[in-house]
Structure formats: C-alpha cells, structure tokens
C-alpha positions in Angstrom: -13.2 -27.1 3.0 -11.4 -28.9 5.8 -8.4 -27.4 7.3 -5.1 -28.6 5.9 -3.6 -31.2 8.2 -0.3 -30.2 9.9 2.6 -32.1 8.6 4.1 -34.7 11.2 7.5 -34.2 12.4 8.8 -36.9 10.1 7.3 -35.2 7.2 8.8 -31.8 8.2 12.2 -33.4 8.5 11.9 -35.0 5.1 11.1 -31.5 3.6 13.8 -29.7 5.5 16.6 -32.4 5.4 16.9 -32.3 9.2 17.3 -34.7 12.0 15.3 -35.5 15.1 17.2 -33.1 17.1 16.6 -30.3 14.6 12.9 -31.1 14.8 12.6 -29.3 18.1 13.6 -26.0 16.4 11.0 -26.1 13.7 9.0 -23.0 13.6 5.9 -22.0 11.6 5.9 -19.0 9.5 3.1 -17.5 7.2 4.1 -16.3 3.6 2.9 -13.4 1.8 0.3 -15.5 0.1 -1.0 -16.8 3.4 0.5 -20.3 2.9 2.2 -21.8 6.0 5.9 -22.9 5.9 8.2 -24.2 8.5 11.8 -23.0 9.1 14.7 -24.5 11.2 14.9 -21.8 14.0 13.4 -18.8 15.6 16.3 -16.8 13.9 15.2 -18.1 10.5 11.5 -17.2 11.3 12.6 -13.6 12.3 14.7 -13.4 9.1 11.8 -14.5 7.0 9.3 -12.1 8.7 11.6 -9.1 8.2 12.5 -9.9 4.6 8.7 -10.4 3.7 7.9 -7.0 5.3 10.7 -5.3 3.4 9.4 -6.7 0.2 5.9 -5.9 0.9 7.0 -2.3 1.6 9.3 -1.7 -1.3 7.3 -3.4 -4.1 3.5 -3.5 -5.3 2.0 -7.1 -5.7 -1.2 -7.0 -7.6 -2.6 -10.5 -7.3 -2.1 -14.0 -5.5 0.4 -15.2 -8.3 2.8 -12.3 -7.4 2.6 -13.2 -3.8 3.1 -16.9 -4.5 6.3 -15.8 -6.5 7.4 -13.8 -3.4 6.9 -16.9 -1.3 9.2 -18.9 -3.6 11.7 -16.0 -3.6 11.8 -15.9 0.3 12.3 -19.7 0.5 15.2 -19.5 -1.9 16.6 -16.6 -0.1 16.1 -18.5 3.2 18.1 -21.4 1.9 20.9 -19.1 1.0 20.8 -17.4 4.4 21.0 -20.8 6.2 23.9 -22.1 3.9 25.8 -18.9 4.7 25.2 -19.3 8.5 26.4 -22.9 8.3 29.4 -22.0 6.1 30.3 -19.1 8.4 30.1 -21.3 11.6 31.7 -24.4 10.0 28.8 -26.5 11.5 25.1 -26.8 11.2 22.6 -25.2 13.7 23.1 -28.0 16.2 26.8 -28.2 15.7 26.6 -31.1 13.2 29.3 -31.4 10.5 28.4 -31.1 6.7 29.9 -31.5 3.4 31.2 -28.1 2.9 31.8 -28.4 -0.8 28.3 -29.6 -1.4 26.8 -27.0 0.6 28.8 -24.4 -1.4 27.6 -25.8 -4.7 24.0 -26.0 -3.5 24.1 -22.4 -2.3 25.7 -21.2 -5.7 22.8 -23.0 -7.5 20.3 -21.3 -5.2 21.7 -17.9 -5.5 21.5 -18.3 -9.3 17.8 -19.3 -9.0 17.4 -16.2 -6.8 18.7 -14.0 -9.6 16.4 -15.6 -12.2 13.2 -15.3 -9.9 14.0 -11.6 -9.2 14.5 -10.8 -12.8 11.2 -12.5 -13.6 9.6 -10.4 -10.9 11.2 -7.2 -12.1 13.4 -7.0 -9.0 16.6 -6.7 -10.7 18.3 -3.5 -11.4 16.7 -3.0 -14.8 13.3 -3.8 -13.4 13.9 -1.4 -10.6 14.8 1.4 -13.0 11.8 0.7 -15.3 9.4 0.7 -12.2 10.9 3.9 -10.9 10.5 5.6 -14.3 6.9 4.2 -14.4 6.2 5.4 -10.9 7.6 8.9 -11.8 5.4 9.1 -15.0 2.4 8.1 -12.9 3.2 10.6 -10.2 3.5 13.4 -12.9 0.2 12.3 -14.4 -1.4 12.3 -11.1 0.0 15.6 -10.2 -1.3 17.4 -13.5 -4.7 15.7 -12.9 -4.8 17.0 -9.4 -3.7 20.5 -10.5 -6.6 20.3 -13.2 -9.1 19.3 -10.4 -7.9 22.3 -8.2 -8.4 24.6 -11.0 -11.9 23.4 -11.6 -12.6 23.7 -7.9 -11.4 27.2 -7.8 -13.5 28.1 -10.9 -16.5 26.5 -9.2 -15.9 28.4 -6.0 -15.4 31.8 -8.0 -18.7 31.1 -10.0 -20.8 30.3 -6.8 -19.2 33.3 -5.0 -20.3 35.5 -7.9 -23.8 34.1 -7.9 -24.1 34.5 -4.2 -22.8 38.2 -4.3 -25.2 39.0 -7.1 -28.2 37.5 -5.5 -27.1 39.3 -2.2 -26.8 42.6 -4.1 -30.3 42.1 -5.6 -31.9 41.3 -2.2 -30.3 44.3 -0.7 -31.3 46.5 -3.7 -34.9 45.5 -3.2 -34.7 46.0 0.5 -33.4 49.5 0.1 -36.0 50.6 -2.6 -39.0 49.2 -0.9 -40.9 50.3 2.2 -41.6 48.2 5.2 -44.8 46.7 3.8 -43.2 45.9 0.4 -40.2 44.3 2.0 -42.4 42.0 4.2 -44.4 41.1 1.0 -41.2 40.4 -1.1 -39.5 38.6 1.6 -36.6 41.1 1.5 -36.5 42.1 5.3 -33.0 42.1 6.8 -33.9 38.9 8.6 -35.0 37.3 5.5 -31.7 38.1 3.7 -29.7 36.9 6.7 -31.7 33.6 6.7 -31.1 33.1 3.0 -27.3 33.7 3.4 -27.2 31.4 6.5 -29.5 28.5 5.1 -29.0 28.6 1.3 -26.0 30.5 0.0 -23.3 29.5 2.6 -24.3 25.7 2.5 -24.1 25.8 -1.3 -20.8 27.3 -1.2 -19.6 24.8 1.5 -20.9 21.9 -0.7 -18.2 22.8 -3.3 -15.5 22.7 -0.6 -16.9 19.3 0.8 -16.6 17.7 -2.6 -13.0 19.2 -3.1 -11.9 17.8 0.4 -13.3 14.4 -0.5 -11.1 14.4 -3.6 -8.2 15.6 -1.5 -8.5 12.4 0.8 -8.2 10.3 -2.5 -5.1 12.3 -3.3 -3.5 11.5 0.0 -4.5 7.8 -0.4 -2.9 7.7 -3.7 0.4 9.3 -2.5 0.6 6.9 0.5 
C-alpha cells in the first residue's frame, strides 16, 4: 500500500481555517490510533501529546475503534483549547482579530459535542463510577483466584515435602537395617541417599515453586 500523500499547505489551511502566515506554525502529531494530524502550533502539539498520554494512562482501550474515538475526542478538545486561548488573548495566535461571538458560539457547540463523546465512551461521571465498580469487582475476583492458587500451591508443597520425608525415612531405615554389602546392593549407602536428595527430591520440590513463581509474574502483570 502506498504511503498516504502529505497534504499540501493549501489543503492544511483549508482544514484548519488558517492563513498563509499560520501555515508556518503547522505541526504534525500522531493520534492514539496511529493516524497523523496537523495542529497550529508547537504548544498545541505539546497539549495534544500530553492529553493523549493522560487518557491512555487513565483508561483502557480495547480496539482500534476506541482509539479512533479517542482521536475524535482529542480533536474536539484541541479546538476548545484553541478557542479558549484566542478568547483569553483577544486575538489569534498571530495577532489576527476574530469575531468573538462566533468563536464563543462555536466553542459552546464543541464543548457540547465533547460531553456527548465522553458519555458515549463512558468517560462521564456515571461511566467512571461504573468502571471503578467493575474494576473493584474484577480486582476482588482476581484476589480470590490468587488466594485459591496460593492455597493449592501450599497443598502441593506440603504433599511433596511429605513424600520426600517418607521416602527419606524409608531409605535411611533400610540403610540402618542393612550391612555394608546389602546397602551397596540396594543402593542405600549414604552417598546414594544424598545423591537422590540432590538430584531427584529437591529438583521435584523446586519445580513446584518454579510453577508458582510463574503464576506470580502473571499476577504482577495483571495488577500493573
């Protein structure tokens, strides 16, 4: 697929409603979806990036449609940010005059649209409360699951420890009841018992811990 052609300065101006002088201030930014957009100044670009980072940290976006909705929201909020800057200064970025009433009216419409988009994305107060409640429920569910897994781990550890202890007792018992020749024939010399502990019993016990530590890494990832 061929790379999308960069808009000309004239096309950018048509999209942004600027003049030739403003074209010098146009800065490219990348939205959450990966799409490229053009803003009117370095300050706007910094605002856009910071706002996008905040949303990405605070909310979970599961698919490209969510990210495209976030791009739309950021675009609307950028317009509101721009109009607020103009109204505060009384002039545009390059000192040009504008119709204050028209800008105020447009900002009001943009702010209304922002509220609707946030509501549809679950970013209004009701959506945040529901999300927090769901997050708490998921956390408690995960906590109970991890507690159960920890209990299973401890049960497995105890069972394996008992098996090792019983087998060790049996080997030592044989060692104590046998003479030197019988010990060698049965493989219960002290060296044999030590080798079994080192090469079989301890690795089997450690295997249980290794599996549990892998689950712990998954838990840490889930919490993060």
